[in-house]
N, C-alpha and C positions, 0 to 999 in steps of 0.2 A: 949577719943581720946587723943593722945599725942599732945603736943604743936606744934611740928614740922608738924603734920598732919592738924591742924586746918587751913581750907581755909581763906586766907587773901589777902589784896591788895599787889601788888609788889610795893616795895619802889620806883623802877624806874619810875613807872606809876604815883605815887604820886608826885615825885619829878618834872616829866614833867608837870603835872597839876599846881603845885605850880609855876614852872618857867613861864609858859604860863600866868598865872594870874599876876605874878610880871612884866612881860614885858608889859602886857596890862596897868596895873596901871601906869608904867613909862611913856608910850606913852600918856595916859590921862593927866598925870601931865605936860608932855611937851607941850601938846595942850593948857593947861590951864595957861601956862606961868611960871610954876615951873620949876627948873633945874632938868635935868635927873640925877638920882642917880644910875641908872641900867647901867651896861657897858657890859651885855651879859655874854659870857663865859671866860672873861679874868681872869687871875690868880691874886690874891691879894698879894701884896708885903708887907713886914713887916712895912715899912714906909708910907703905903697907909692910908690916913685919913679915917675915918668912912663915911664921906659924899660920898666919891668916890668908895667905895667897892660895888661890886654886891651883891644882896641879894642872900643868899644860906641857906641851912638847913643842919645840921649835920645828920650822919647816925641815932643816937638815936632818934632825933626828927622825922625823917621820919618813923621809925619803930612805934613809938608811935602814929603818925598820922594814919598810916595804921591800927593799932589796934583800935583806937577810931572810925574810919570810920566803920571797921567791926562790932564793938559792935552797933554803931548807926543804921546801916542798918539791923542787925539782930532784934534789939529791934523794929524797925518800922515795919518790917515784923510780928513779933510776935503780936504786938498790932493790927495791921490792920487785921491780921487772927482772932483774937479774935472778933473784930467788925463784920467781915464777917460771922463768925460761929453764932454769935448772931443773925443775920439776916437770917440765913438759907441758905447762899450762899456757894459754894464750891471754889469760886474764890475770890481773892482779887482785888477789883476795885479801880480805882483813887479815888472815893469818900470815901472809907474807909481810905485811906492815909490822904485825906484832914481832915477827922474828928479827926485822933490821932495826926496829926502833930503840933498843938499848944501846947499841953501838952507835947509831946516828946521833942520839942525844949526847953521848959522850964526846964525840967528834965536833959537836957544835959547842 
């Protein structure tokens, strides 16, 4: 299969997930009394200090994150499928994922 045909996550989806998490973290910091360093969608000027810049990810970082997630999920499915097959099951169940997750996280 050609690299362009490999199913993967859309960078816009990953950016939206990251942005959601960054906003939640900023709100949590604000509630805990730390200054808010997130300013939403505002553009960063050349003279803006690092402390006041919104968090963002460049295009290459998003593509890499998409690929990492694709590989992580593929590996999780393969390992859980192996466990399910060894138990004589034709479906992957949550218990199969629970069994492979500790080693999978260590491997990544």
